[in-house]
C-alpha positions, 0 to 999 in steps of 0.5 A: 504541513501534513504529511502521510505518516501511516506508521509501522505494519502491524505483525504478530511475533514470529510471523509466517510468511503468510501472516507477514504478506496478509498483514502488509495487504491489509495495511497497503489496503486500508482507504485514504482518509481526507487528510491523506486525500487532501495531502495527496492532492496538494500536488496538481498532478496527483489527482489523476495519478490518484485516479489512473493508480485506483483504475488500474488496481481494479483492472488488474484486480480480483475483486472487480464487481459490477464498478463496485470498486471504481467508485470505491474509496482510495487506498494507501496502495494507490499512492504507490504509484508503479511500486507495487512490487516486494523487491524483499524483506530484511529483519533488522534488530535495532539498538534498543533489542527490538526486531523490526522487518523491512520490506521494500518495494519496486516498479514492475509488473504485479504478478497474477496467479 
């Protein structure tokens, strides 16, 4: 069975907080592929949840113009459901000396500024 295997969020060396958050945003804004949609929709209730997540993203976002986003593609962020708040980022050095950043997501309201 297919799994969602999107890989890691690409960031450069020594990223600033702005570069890091922009990379996370770009990663989660990526449209779902046909195989991603097939996997998500393989669970019956996910179709409705995915549609609701897209609607919520559009209504709470900044880019609602003439209903374009309502009809636009599903995005990776739509699969997160209510887990759209960043709870923190931590740096870890792996056994092979590689630096890895982990970010934790959790439920909560997304602030608007």
